[in-house]
N, C-alpha and C positions, 0 to 999 in steps of 0.2 A: 136408598138404604144398600149397604154394601152386602155382599154375600161372599161366601167362603166354599173353597173346595173340601171335600172329604179330608184331603191330606193336611189342610190347614185347621179343619176342626180337629184331627187326631192331635196335632201339635197344642191347640188351645185346651183340649179337654183331658188330653191322656188316655182317652179311649181308643181302642184299636178300630180299624175299618171293620172287621167282623162284628166286633160289638155293635158299633153304629148300624149295622145292616140288621143285626138280630134285634136291636132295640126297635128299629123301623117295623120290623116283621112282626113283632108280638104286639104293638101298640103303644110302647113307652113313649115313642117319637113318631109323630104324625104329620102327614101334609108337606114333606120336604120336597120343594118345588124341583123341577129339573130342566136341563136346558133341551133344546130340540133334539141333541143328541143322546139325551137320556141321563147325563151326569147328574147328580144330586148338587144343588146349590142352596147352602145353610145359611140362615139369616142370623142375625143377633140374637133375636128372641130363641131360635133354636139352641145356640150356643148356651144362652143363659139357662135354657131348660135342661141342658146336659149338664152344666155345672151344678144344679139343684139335684138331679140323678146320682151325680158322682158323690155329693155330700151324703145322700140318703144310702147310696150302696157302701161307701166307705165306712158309714157308721153302723153298718150290718142289717140295714132294712132289707128283707128277702124281696125277691123279684115280685113276688105275688102281690105284696103288700105295696110296692112301688106301681104295679099296675092298678091297684086300687086308686093311690093317690092320683096317678095320671088321668083315671077315669074322671074323679070327683075335679080334677082342676080343668076339665072341659067343660064343667056346668057352673054357671055365674052365680047360682043359688047354693052352692055347695061349700061356701067357706066355713061354715060352724063344723060341717063334717072334716074338712082339710085340717082345721084347727085341732079337733079332736085326735085325728089320726097322728100328726105331727107331735101333740102332747103325749099321746101313748109311747111314740117312737122314742121322744126325749127322755121318758121315764125308763126305758129300755137302756138307752145310752147311759143314762145315770148309773143303773145298776150294773152294767159292764164295767164302766169306770170304777165304782166302789170296789167290784171283785177284782179287777186288774191290781189296783191300790193295795189291797189285801196280799195278793199274790207276790206283789213286788217287794214287800214288807218280809214275807217268808223268805224270798230269793236273798234279800239282803242280810238276813239272818245267817242263811246257810253261808254267805261269802264272809261275814264275820267270822263266823266258827271256823272256817279254812284257814283264815288268816292267823287266828289265835293259835291253832294247830301248827302250821308252819313257822310261826314265830317262837315256839319253844325249843330249848336247847336240846 
């Protein structure tokens, strides 16, 4: 199984080294093996998990909720709870998208107004 250095994981995930360390410290990322010299060696599973965390974070999930999801993910019997948590987050994302679309229309209306004002002789 291939392993990745922290630098390679930064490139693959877009997370900073500080974020990787922070996620490990607070329990979002666990069991990252280390070399005999103490350097972290990430696995494909770690990278995949970090990609999920990136998705959740980029879609506005708070860290506390991400921690809850991480804890649930460690329990094989918690799949219904994980589904529920992700469905709730999906609903939150949907509501934010709707809000953004309404706000975008407002912005476009203002653009159209300014264009009409500047087009007048």
